N, C-alpha and C positions, 0 to 999 in steps of 0.2 A: 406751232403745235402738231404731236406726234399724232398717228390714228392708226389703225388699221382694221380690217374687215376683213371673216373669215366665213363662208357659207358658200351660197349659190346661185347662178342664176339661168336663169330662162330667155331669152330672146328671140320673138320674132316679126322677121323684118320682110320689106318687098321685093327682095329680088329670089331668083331662081336656087336651089339648092347648092349649097357652099359657100354664097354672098360671094361676090367678085372683090367687093372691098376687102378681103382679105388678102388678096393676089395683087394688089395694087391695081385692077382692073375698074375700070366704070361701072357702077351698078345697073343693073340688067336694064331698067326703064329710065336708065340715065335720069333717076332720082332717090332718094334715100329717105324710107321712111319706117317706123320700126317703134313695137312695144314691148317693154323692157319689165318683169319679175324680178327681185332680191329677195333671197331671206340671210339672211345674218345667224351665223350659230355663235359666234362667238367675234370679241372684238371692242375696243375703245376709240373716243376721241380723248385724248390727255386722258382727265381722270373721271370723264364719262364713262360708261358703261355702254356698248351696245348689241350686247347677249341680245339675241332672241329677236331683233327688228326685224320688220318687214318694210321694203321701199318698191318703190314702180317705178317707170319715168314712159314719156312719151316723146318720139323726136319727128321732126321733118324738115327735110333740105328741098328745093327746089332742083338741086344738082347734084352732084359726087359731095360727101361731107366737106373734101378740102378746100371746096369753091366758098364753103360759109354761106350768113346769110339765115340759118335755119333757126328753127322753131321748135323748144321745149318746152315742159312741162314735169314737174317731179310730184310724186305722189307719196305721203307718208300714213302709215296706218296707225288709225286713232286707239288701234288697240294695243299693241305691241308696241308701241314708243312714246317717249314723256315728252312732253317741251324741249325740255332740254336736250334731248336725244334727239328730236326734230331740227334743235337750231344746228346739232353739232353733222348729221346727216345734210342737213344743207349746204352748209358748207363744203362739207367733203365731195357731195354731187353736184358740186359748178367750180370743184376745183381748188379751192382754198385750201391753204396749208399743204400742198401738193408740188412737188418734182413739175416742171414744165417738163409737157407730153410724158409725165409718167404714167396716166391712167386713161382711158377711154373717158373719165367722168371729165379730166380736164381738159381732155382734145373736144368732147361734144360741148362743150359749158362755150367754152373759146371759140367755136365754129356756129353759135346759136346765140344770137344778137336778141333776137326776140325769145326773151322768156315770161310766160306766161304764170300768174300767180300758183305758188306752189300749194295741190289741197291736200288735207289731210281726210280720209274717210278709211272705213275696212278693208283690208285687201288679203285676199285667198291666194296663198301659193300653194303649191304642188310642184316638187323638181325630184327629178328619177333620173341623175344623170346616165346611170349606166344604162335602164330601161329606157331609158329615150320616153320618158311619160310624165308630161307636165301640164298643170295649167295655170292661170292668174286673172283671178277675176278683181276688177274694179267697180260698183255700182257706180254707174251713169257717166265710165269715162272709158272701159273696154273690158271684152270678155276676154282672153286668149286660149288655146288647147293645141297639145301638140303630142305628135305619135312619132314612130316609127317611119322612114321613110320604106315604100311598099314596093317592091319589086313588081314590074306590069306586067310581066308573062303570070309571074306563081303567085302573087300577091304576096310573098315569103317578104319579114321583116329586113332588108337594107340596113349594113352598117357600114357608116362614113366616118371619121376623126381629121379636124384639122389640129396641124403641130405648129404652135410659134413660140420657136424658144427666143426670140426677142417682142414678142407680142407685150402691148400695153393691158390687155386684157384679161385672158389668160394663159395657159401653156398645150391645153390639151380641149377640144369643143369635142362634145359628140351633136351629131346633125340630124335632123329630123326633121320632120313638115307640120308648118304651121298654120294656123287661120285664128286669125283676130276680127272681133268685131267692134267698131268703135261705137260713143254716143258722145263722147266729150269735144272739146271744141277742137282738137288735131283728130282730122279725118284720117285713117289710112285708106290710099285708092286702093293697093293690091296687097291683100293679105290673106289669099286664100291657098292651101296647099304649098304656101313659100319658105324657105328657108328657116329653118328652126334653129337653135342653137344652146345644149346644153353645158355648162362648166363649170366647174368647182372656182369660186371668184375666193382669193386670197390675197388680197391689195394691202398696201400700205401707201403713207404721202410720197415714198419712193418707189412704189412701183409694184410691179408683180413679184408677191414674197416666194422666193426661192426654197424649196423644204430639202432641209440634205437627205442623200438616199442611207 
């Protein structure tokens, strides 16, 4: 089944700004954990429209992602998704109908044998990629807020980006500072003023969609 999802994503993980994973280095604290929110502006799974859907996810690995044994939990927005959309998004976010290694969802799912029950809850998502401002709220699961990194001397907003020509998640991400408070089954141990990542999400079953210049 062919699918596509075009929108925005906001990630807050436990690592220092920049996230060593993006550079094939080990995680800051030798473990990886993250909370993520997604806003799909346009998309489809076969003939099922995904326009306007919101999703979220939590992941936790005891070591680097590639060593596996992770735990994951997906959350579908009870307001912006229908049962058919949730079924489609569940397949997409667990790597089904996706070329091997083509998306972060395929990789995260393959490295997370411990899959908690998918939740259906209200999800509030605000993502300003250019401004590096955003928030994700899932009652009873997690609350995330992200902002620009601040210069430690002047307090001015600091801008840095990661360019991934061959990445499976995005091509360019704006980097910020995020804080997440967890109240669900997965508890993030270090998520205060840590790596936050704002990116355009444009994925298909074959990977990141390249936009013609």
